[in-house]
Steps between C-alpha positions, in 0.01 A plus 500: 500500500677224688405419852758513774328255730274263309309217662732224612221247453448605137874485444524153651202365306626635167849358559345163586286513186807571286676198652201268460373611161767688305813293541690711753730282710707771669321669789691826466409527131134418572492756779653770278263427211201502734604840634533633145155372401337641810674836467686465831811708545835312499571684827216320677593234753454163323296215648674212673567213254358259759161670464519465122586131535200453731279680246624268224400196706164655587432586136563140397271371774220732388519488121684195366559247774475193275724636225749626758515158667568331165773748406666474841487120493658496153780732613571293811499170309738647244721628781508156659605331175775757449619464859529123461698547180728751674524316831880518497483878539296516822201667330258718693166634377454872569268784408135506402469123448563461873251760622240446228491872411549431130394692193519457124861620493640283776747222437631220720802628696757237599815579696794266440841471660810440288865600503475559124175583318646330193434159654126576507518615139669172404223300668234690303696448179531127571123478551436698178321777690534831313556794732587867504777650711484815707562623852299629791613709797406397853564643845627225729425466870861590587450842336685429177361546150544191286456475123376146433530331164147449366401215268146515366300240309143408418333179619175468307301807609713576808811716497787401728785722624807341657708740711840353583645603836831440672506236780502771771141589404378201700607688813420847363195465272372781279253745646140516389395807301166482678604536864880533495544185709684182391291358218282201581641211300375142476702181463378226270350313796321810627358567154379141473315544831349831384373342178351206691329733749347708221364186335315386815 
């Protein structure tokens, strides 16, 4: 029999474990799978994604701090190289690489600005970087939904997703799926400072 009001703490911890250990990158999917495994009714009020993110960070600190630091450093260094390559498109680093709440399934998330996504594709072609094309839907800070072109490639052991936005996104950035606020995004200079601070 399924519970109608399972422990929020159990739910949060299982969702965090799925993100850290089983390759889940989407918080909603991890939350739904955790509820299924724990036998919690779909009608139950789900935990706040911010609490799951905090549990991910706490889990790393408790169980795999050294490995987590190495993985995060590799993702941020890869992001920095990609941002320098794509400097003409005002790149911003977003997502888990910013907060540090990464898991096995997380990839570097870069937001670019271009009038035509095809110009980014041409740059990747010119640099002989194989990539896959797709799209990803975002909610922007002005209330609109925007379907961004998505270009994905692999850089050694790190996956990189490039989401190409229209120029207006600099004034109306996408909203975070964690807290619903404008996503925290880092410029190349801010990322350089973050990497230097982590190395001290």
